[in-house]
RODO-2510 file (C-alpha; in nm, 4 decimals, decimal comma):
residues 259
     n   res          X          Y          Z
     1     x    -0,7020     2,0807    -0,2787
     2     x    -0,5850     2,0049     0,0516
     3     x    -0,3356     1,7069     0,0361
     4     x    -0,4994     1,3595     0,2208
     5     x    -0,1579     1,3029     0,3238
     6     x     0,1650     1,5578     0,3682
     7     x     0,5324     1,4947     0,4576
     8     x     0,7020     1,7774     0,5876
     9     x     1,0395     1,6936     0,6191
    10     x     1,0078     1,4123     0,7632
    11     x     1,3088     1,2481     0,9029
    12     x     1,4169     0,8911     1,0510
    13     x     1,7437     0,8077     1,1804
    14     x     1,9543     0,5353     1,2962
    15     x     2,2136     0,6825     1,5061
    16     x     2,4277     0,9310     1,2610
    17     x     2,2423     0,7292     0,9964
    18     x     1,9355     0,9244     0,8225
    19     x     1,7438     0,6461     0,6858
    20     x     1,4811     0,8873     0,5463
    21     x     1,6274     1,2417     0,5393
    22     x     1,4073     1,5544     0,5428
    23     x     1,1515     1,4044     0,2957
    24     x     0,8693     1,6744     0,1563
    25     x     0,5566     1,4812    -0,0203
    26     x     0,1720     1,5466    -0,0637
    27     x    -0,0691     1,2923    -0,2091
    28     x    -0,3519     1,4350    -0,3073
    29     x    -0,6997     1,2700    -0,2730
    30     x    -0,7655     1,0144    -0,5271
    31     x    -0,3938     1,0038    -0,6472
    32     x    -0,2541     0,6757    -0,7218
    33     x     0,1326     0,7610    -0,6077
    34     x     0,3940     0,5467    -0,6591
    35     x     0,7121     0,5216    -0,4574
    36     x     1,0392     0,4020    -0,6111
    37     x     1,4022     0,3774    -0,6138
    38     x     1,7117     0,1342    -0,5813
    39     x     1,8208    -0,0987    -0,3257
    40     x     1,9203     0,1355    -0,0099
    41     x     1,6437     0,4348    -0,1019
    42     x     1,5164     0,4434     0,1614
    43     x     1,1772     0,3016     0,0892
    44     x     1,0802     0,0545     0,3482
    45     x     1,1705     0,2985     0,6154
    46     x     0,9970     0,5601     0,4954
    47     x     0,6475     0,3694     0,4251
    48     x     0,7260     0,2149     0,7694
    49     x     0,7102     0,5916     0,9409
    50     x     0,4342     0,7157     0,6935
    51     x     0,1977     0,4478     0,8268
    52     x     0,3282     0,4551     1,2233
    53     x     0,5320     0,1034     1,2049
    54     x     0,8269     0,3145     1,2920
    55     x     0,8368     0,6337     1,5255
    56     x     0,9206     0,9673     1,2962
    57     x     1,3138     1,1276     1,4699
    58     x     1,2079     1,4737     1,2822
    59     x     0,9447     1,6466     1,0858
    60     x     0,5298     1,5733     1,0450
    61     x     0,3001     1,3308     0,8647
    62     x    -0,0272     1,4946     0,8244
    63     x    -0,3216     1,2969     0,7417
    64     x    -0,6465     1,4531     0,6469
    65     x    -0,5024     1,7588     0,7660
    66     x    -0,4154     1,6243     1,0985
    67     x    -0,0912     1,5837     1,2824
    68     x    -0,0658     1,1919     1,3012
    69     x     0,3108     1,2023     1,3567
    70     x     0,3101     1,0674     1,7533
    71     x     0,0603     0,8109     1,6392
    72     x     0,0800     0,4658     1,6394
    73     x    -0,0118     0,1818     1,3076
    74     x    -0,3329     0,1237     1,4800
    75     x    -0,4638     0,4654     1,5497
    76     x    -0,3719     0,5689     1,1729
    77     x    -0,5501     0,2496     1,0717
    78     x    -0,8739     0,3538     1,2504
    79     x    -0,8585     0,7172     1,0840
    80     x    -0,8613     0,5506     0,7637
    81     x    -0,4921     0,4922     0,6765
    82     x    -0,3998     0,1444     0,6077
    83     x    -0,1312    -0,0674     0,5229
    84     x    -0,0958    -0,3627     0,3440
    85     x     0,2419    -0,5882     0,3607
    86     x     0,5144    -0,7546     0,1107
    87     x     0,4096    -1,0752     0,3143
    88     x     0,0835    -1,2041     0,3584
    89     x    -0,0941    -1,1233     0,6727
    90     x    -0,3694    -1,3917     0,6333
    91     x    -0,5801    -1,6205     0,8403
    92     x    -0,4911    -1,9194     0,6789
    93     x    -0,6634    -2,1312     0,8340
    94     x    -1,0024    -1,9826     0,7854
    95     x    -1,1968    -1,9455     0,5134
    96     x    -1,1646    -1,7309     0,2563
    97     x    -1,5366    -1,5694     0,3360
    98     x    -1,4478    -1,5425     0,7368
    99     x    -1,0633    -1,3519     0,6624
   100     x    -1,3126    -1,0884     0,5150
   101     x    -1,5771    -1,0780     0,7354
   102     x    -1,3499    -1,0521     1,0100
   103     x    -1,2429    -0,7620     0,8746
   104     x    -1,5828    -0,6177     0,8476
   105     x    -1,6701    -0,6897     1,1957
   106     x    -1,3285    -0,4893     1,2850
   107     x    -1,4896    -0,2155     1,1376
   108     x    -1,7533    -0,1873     1,2798
   109     x    -1,6412    -0,3032     1,6208
   110     x    -1,8820    -0,6192     1,6526
   111     x    -1,8020    -0,8926     1,9046
   112     x    -1,5775    -1,1408     1,8053
   113     x    -1,8063    -1,4494     1,9917
   114     x    -2,0112    -1,5132     1,6661
   115     x    -2,2415    -1,7570     1,9008
   116     x    -2,3770    -1,4707     2,0540
   117     x    -2,4294    -1,2425     1,7900
   118     x    -2,5039    -1,4559     1,5008
   119     x    -2,7240    -1,2561     1,3189
   120     x    -2,4805    -0,9696     1,3156
   121     x    -2,1653    -1,2518     1,1616
   122     x    -2,4589    -1,2998     0,8994
   123     x    -2,4668    -0,9416     0,7959
   124     x    -2,0919    -0,9342     0,7877
   125     x    -2,1024    -1,2295     0,5696
   126     x    -2,3123    -1,0310     0,3474
   127     x    -2,0973    -0,7471     0,3432
   128     x    -1,7712    -0,9688     0,2605
   129     x    -1,9381    -1,1968     0,0213
   130     x    -2,0010    -0,8332    -0,1877
   131     x    -1,5951    -0,7891    -0,1063
   132     x    -1,5110    -1,1091    -0,2535
   133     x    -1,7144    -1,0517    -0,5283
   134     x    -1,5465    -0,7219    -0,6392
   135     x    -1,2226    -0,8715    -0,6334
   136     x    -1,2941    -1,1697    -0,8128
   137     x    -1,3104    -1,4492    -0,5163
   138     x    -1,6778    -1,5405    -0,4773
   139     x    -1,6173    -1,8393    -0,6469
   140     x    -1,3524    -1,9283    -0,3820
   141     x    -1,5357    -1,7946    -0,1045
   142     x    -1,5678    -2,1433     0,1250
   143     x    -1,2156    -2,2321     0,0090
   144     x    -0,9738    -2,2014     0,2867
   145     x    -0,6871    -1,9220     0,2257
   146     x    -0,4105    -2,1464     0,2750
   147     x    -0,5463    -2,2645    -0,0852
   148     x    -0,5378    -1,9360    -0,2473
   149     x    -0,2479    -1,8372    -0,5176
   150     x    -0,0259    -1,6194    -0,4303
   151     x    -0,1873    -1,3832    -0,6790
   152     x    -0,5314    -1,5101    -0,5147
   153     x    -0,4114    -1,4671    -0,1528
   154     x    -0,3356    -1,0472    -0,2622
   155     x    -0,6611    -1,0149    -0,3984
   156     x    -0,8201    -1,1552    -0,0752
   157     x    -0,6055    -0,8813     0,0940
   158     x    -0,7111    -0,6281    -0,0892
   159     x    -1,1178    -0,7443     0,0090
   160     x    -1,0035    -0,6938     0,3113
   161     x    -0,8839    -0,3589     0,3400
   162     x    -1,1472    -0,2888     0,0990
   163     x    -1,3847    -0,3976     0,3964
   164     x    -1,1956    -0,1822     0,6462
   165     x    -1,2938     0,1051     0,4540
   166     x    -1,0097     0,3128     0,4570
   167     x    -0,9278     0,6424     0,2408
   168     x    -0,6021     0,5859     0,1998
   169     x    -0,4031     0,2385     0,1274
   170     x    -0,0378     0,1964     0,1187
   171     x     0,0667    -0,1190    -0,0919
   172     x     0,4315    -0,2647    -0,0213
   173     x     0,5499    -0,4457    -0,3573
   174     x     0,2149    -0,5828    -0,4163
   175     x     0,2835    -0,7672    -0,7773
   176     x     0,6047    -0,9509    -0,5868
   177     x     0,6439    -1,3042    -0,6734
   178     x     0,3393    -1,2875    -0,8630
   179     x     0,3224    -1,4482    -1,2245
   180     x     0,3009    -1,2642    -1,5358
   181     x    -0,0888    -1,3412    -1,5187
   182     x    -0,1304    -1,2954    -1,1854
   183     x     0,0344    -0,9192    -1,2468
   184     x    -0,2268    -0,8301    -1,5002
   185     x    -0,5211    -0,9362    -1,2852
   186     x    -0,3820    -0,7569    -1,0116
   187     x    -0,3257    -0,4521    -1,2366
   188     x    -0,6667    -0,4801    -1,3498
   189     x    -0,8046    -0,5317    -0,9969
   190     x    -0,6453    -0,2487    -0,9107
   191     x    -0,7648    -0,0287    -1,2190
   192     x    -1,1122    -0,0997    -1,1118
   193     x    -1,0714     0,0693    -0,7038
   194     x    -1,2950     0,3100    -0,6600
   195     x    -1,1977     0,7061    -0,7754
   196     x    -1,1744     0,8152    -0,4809
   197     x    -0,9486     0,5714    -0,2829
   198     x    -0,6298     0,6911    -0,2534
   199     x    -0,3256     0,5058    -0,3193
   200     x     0,1004     0,5278    -0,2098
   201     x     0,2625     0,2415    -0,4041
   202     x     0,6054     0,0957    -0,3597
   203     x     0,6456    -0,1330    -0,6458
   204     x     0,9729    -0,2581    -0,8446
   205     x     0,7797    -0,3045    -1,1464
   206     x     0,8026     0,0032    -1,4179
   207     x     0,5566    -0,1209    -1,6212
   208     x     0,3171    -0,1787    -1,3061
   209     x     0,3949     0,1489    -1,2047
   210     x     0,3215     0,3320    -1,5393
   211     x     0,0177     0,1386    -1,5434
   212     x    -0,1179     0,2543    -1,2153
   213     x     0,0352     0,6050    -1,0605
   214     x    -0,0314     0,9178    -1,1448
   215     x     0,2468     1,0707    -0,9680
   216     x     0,5659     0,8745    -0,9021
   217     x     0,8380     0,9865    -0,6370
   218     x     1,1618     0,8692    -0,6617
   219     x     1,4290     0,7844    -0,3535
   220     x     1,7706     0,8416    -0,3181
   221     x     1,9655     0,7716    -0,0464
   222     x     1,6110     0,8395     0,2191
   223     x     1,5763     1,1705    -0,0256
   224     x     1,3271     1,2892    -0,2803
   225     x     1,5087     1,3004    -0,6203
   226     x     1,2434     1,3706    -0,8427
   227     x     0,8509     1,3886    -0,8201
   228     x     0,6204     1,4378    -1,1500
   229     x     0,4373     1,2093    -1,4247
   230     x     0,5946     0,8646    -1,4893
   231     x     0,6927     0,9760    -1,7949
   232     x     0,8672     1,2824    -1,6802
   233     x     1,0514     1,0865    -1,4041
   234     x     1,1409     0,7966    -1,5984
   235     x     1,3452     1,0748    -1,8553
   236     x     1,4716     1,3370    -1,5633
   237     x     1,8716     1,3789    -1,6217
   238     x     1,8870     1,3683    -1,2455
   239     x     1,7509     1,0278    -1,2006
   240     x     1,9913     0,8763    -1,4922
   241     x     2,3123     1,0794    -1,3544
   242     x     2,2246     0,9717    -0,9421
   243     x     2,2620     0,6172    -1,0700
   244     x     2,6302     0,6006    -1,2408
   245     x     2,4946     0,6999    -1,5596
   246     x     2,2160     0,4703    -1,6344
   247     x     2,1232     0,4719    -1,9794
   248     x     1,7814     0,3771    -1,9289
   249     x     1,5747     0,4792    -1,6029
   250     x     1,4076     0,1378    -1,6241
   251     x     1,7097    -0,0669    -1,5664
   252     x     1,6737     0,0673    -1,2296
   253     x     1,3863    -0,0674    -1,0992
   254     x     1,3126    -0,4209    -1,2850
   255     x     1,4831    -0,6343    -0,9956
   256     x     1,2258    -0,8202    -0,8228
   257     x     1,4257    -0,7555    -0,4858
   258     x     1,4135    -0,4224    -0,4742
   259     x     1,4841    -0,2613    -0,1552
***
């Protein structure tokens, strides 16, 4: 099977410092792939380079078999690669429904002047309602996005992502700042996503990683230290040795500020 996302010797340097240093990585279609590591490991830079927010200084990013290394983030998104951000990017003054309806319209390239295309907007609203129902926010459709809790805002972001019809979703620390109850609801939501939707997740909570990921890649100083099933990576002696003899690999990833 051909990888949906493949990184070949990917590098992102700042002067003489390589924040991402020759990373090779494959993410298969339908895979839930977690990217973890301690502060300074290069996760944020790698994530941004894959998404196109930052330009690679070496190597390749292949998506669906095509070289997208030189493409901007907007073009990668049009091809089906979508990134969520650690900090919310919602239209807080709009209703929950309108946030998703706008995402639907962008996909279908519908005009934004609703008064001249009201029927199209109604169709977008119907599709938006289906996405809200799928993430458990149907009863909050009329509320302002600003009125949502932190966990509900993350749910809304997932609905907006689904509206964009991606093939790869990149989640940037999706449970950061959530309560235990919100985290539980979010994990259950991710588990319900369609099996053909591929996920790449940067996450600091190892319990969440174990529940969601089919495969885990550990970064250390910009390089891949280990990659494989979560249970195998957790007990990898190279991972433990690299982090000053830490007795339990879990201890490396429990800080909420893991960057």
